[in-house]
N, C-alpha and C positions, 0 to 999 in steps of 0.2 A: 434797830435804829436807838437816838441818844438821845433822846427828848425830855427824858423823867426831870432832868437835875436843870434846866433853861432856865424854868421860873425864878429859883432860886439865883441861880447865875447873873439874871437882868438883875435883879435886882441888888446882888451886891457888886456889878459891873458899873452903875450907873455912879457909884462913888468915884471910882478909878478911869472910868475909861478917858473921863474929856474933863476933868481937871488941871492936868497939865497938855493938855493937849499942844501939840505943834500945830502954828498957824503955818501958812504957806502962800506964797504968789504963785497966782495962778496963771499961765501963759496958754492960749489956743494952738493948737498947732492941725496944720489943713494941709495935706498933700493938694498942689496946685490940679486943679479940676476935678478932683475926688469929690467921690459921691458919700465915703465913708474913709476916714481915716483912723488908726486903731494901731496905738505903740505898744509895743508888745515889754520892751527892754531899755535900759539905760545904762551905761559902765561909767568905769569914774570920768572918762573924759568927757563926757556930757553928748555920747555917741547915739541917738536915738535910732533902734528900728524897730518895724512895724508892717502891719498892710495896710493897703489900702482899695478900694474900688473904683474901678475907673467910670465912665460915664455909658459904658456897656455890662456893669455889672460883672467886670474881670477883675479878680485879684491879682494885684503884684506886692510885692514887698515891696519896702524902702528904706534907707538911710537917711540921716539929717546929721546936721552939725550945723551951727552957728547961719543959718538962716537959709543953709544950701541943701535941697534936697537930691539924691539918689536914687534911679529906681532900681531894684533888685529881681530880673527873671531868670530863672532854671532855664537854661537853651531849652525848645520846645516842651517846654511842661505850658498847661491847659491856667493852673493858676501854680501860685508862690506866694508864702510866707516867711514873712524873717521874724524868726522868734526869739531871739537873742544875742548879745554881743558880749562875748568878754574884753577886760583891759586888753589884751595883745591886738585888738583887729578883728579876730575872726568870728564869724556868723553859725549862728545855725538857721534853722527852716527847716519847711517839707514842703512839697510839691506834686504835683498831679501830671501823668503824662498818662497814654495809651496802655500802659503796664499796670497802671494803678498809682497810690498814693505812697510817695518815700519821704527819708526824710535827707537834710545834707548838708554838709558843714562848707564854707565861702572861706577862702584864705588866700590873700596876694593874688586876687581874679581868677580864683580857681574854683570849680564847684566839687565836690565829692558824696559819691550817693552814699546812704546809709542805709541800710535793710534789718532788720532785726531776721537773726535766722527763721525760716518757715513760715515768718509773718504773713497776712495777705497785704495788710499796711503796716507803714510805718510813722510815727510823728516825734520830731527831732526839735524839741521846749528850750532847750540849756544847754549853756558849753562853758566849763571852768576854764581857768587862766592855767590851770594842765591840761585842757584838752577832753577831760573828761564828758560825754555826753547825758543827757538825761531827757527823757520822753517817755512815749507808749507807743504800742501797739496790739493789732489785733490778730488773733490766733486764726487757723481754719474754723471753728467753732465760732466765731463772731464775737470772742472773748473780748475785752478789751483788759489789758498788763500791763503797766510801768515798767521802765529798763533804766539800765547805765551801762555807760559802755567806757572801760577802763582799758584805753590805748586801742589798736585798730580794729581787732577781733574778739574782745574778752567782753561778751554781752552777757549782763545778770539781770535775770527777771525782778523784777522789785515790787511786791502785791504787800498792802496793806493787809493785815494778817484776819482771814475771814471774811476779806471782801469778796463781791463779786466783782465787780471791775475796780481798778487803779487807774488812773492817769498822772501821772508826773507832770507836773507843769512850769516846776523851775527848780536849781540845784546850784548850790553854791560853794567854792574852793575847796569845804572841809568836805565834800560831797553829802550834805543836808538836803533834806528834797520838803520841797510842798508840793500837793495838788488836790484832786478827790477823789473818796469811794465811794462805790456803790450811789453816785451823782447827787449825793446830798451832804456829805462832813468833808469841810476842808482837814488835810492832817499835815503832822512837822514830822518828818524824820530829823532824828537827831541825839548824841551820842547812842548812835544803832538802837533807839528807842523808837517806837512809833507813837501816836500822839495827836486824839482829834481837837480839832483849833476851830471851831466854831464862832462866828460873832454872837454874844453873847443875844437869844431871844431870836435866832434869824432859823427860819424855815430850810434854808439852804445856805452852804458856804463853800466856794473854791479858793484852795490858795492857788497864787498864779507868779508871783514871782517873791524871789525871797535873796536879802544879801549877806553879807560875809559877819555881819553883827547878827545876825540870823535875827533880823526886821523882816516877817511877809505883808508882803499886799495881797490883796483880791477883790471877791466881790460878792456878797451876800444879798438874798433874797428874806425882805421881811413876809410874818406871817398871813398879814392880809396882802393874797395873790393880785391886789387892783394899785396894790402901794407899786413905787419902779426901784430898781436893784441901785445898792448906792457899795461904793468902795469900801475898804476899809485897811489899815495897818494894826498888825499887830509886833508889838516890841517884845524882845529876847524875855524880859521880866514878865510876861502874859499878860497884859496889859492893852485893849486896843481901843482906835479912836476910828473914826468915821468917814471916810474922804469924799468929797464931794465938789466937782465942780460948781461955783456961787453960780444959783439961779438954774441948775441945771434940775431937766427930768429925768433921771436917771443916771450914774454915773458907776465908773469900774477902776480900778489901780493893777497895771499889770506889772509893771516893773518898776523896783529902788533899786540904787547905787549905794555905795558904801559911806554918803555923804547926804546918804537920807533923800535926793530926790527920785521924784516918783512920778509915773508917765502910767496913761492911760485914758482913758474915754470917758465922753458923755454924748447926751442927747440935749437939747435947746428944746424949749416951745413948741416948735414946729415940727419937731420927731425927726429934724436932722443931725446927724451923728458927727463928731469932730473929735479930735484926739487932744489932750494937754501935756502941758509937763510941770509940775509944784514941785517949787524950789524952798526948799523949808525958810522961816527969818529965823533967823539970831540975832 
């Protein structure tokens, strides 16, 4: 655990985290008729992908662009989640069927299943413009590992050094990575170096998305267990900014594109879950 320096970090960060904070225009994004909408990523063109729950609590993937939604469902799956979209329109995600949980890549109307060799479950959470995949898999002992796939069958385990569990949640075109290790700490893998990037003073932090400018977005839980979670932005220079949908009771930030548009979710005062798009004000 790496909490001993948090008190000092919290003091130092207050002078830099919010002074030059980016401002945003927030727009609610709800899939029609859904009980929950969770955007996961946005590409340079502004296409948003994510997942939603229908009235029967079944999980479906979706894509959204300029007011139009399209459902994404892997054939014969019991649930589907769309996790990322690159600038060529290739989607990544994962689904569950009678044989287990598998990753997928969707391009030009065609699904391709992705399974880490010998894994009991595979989750694909990111796809680069070059087609490299990032995600996580569970081994036969139930341990969670990160991975990348370069090319069709070149899989590489990517675990945070010394961690008992690693989940890769985001990858950019430089194969920089973000995610969570050991269930508490967010990380950044950049220039072949691993770094913990917890939000200052947080109890637990998760990195969820990373763009080509090495900006990371994610979610953190405060030390007070009764306080709601919040989204965050970490800039490449190491400064942090809290990201919350205005008036929400709990927010997260899940994806960011190269022009700084952020997507995520929030809970309203009645406990209902919504998605959002946050567009930077310049």
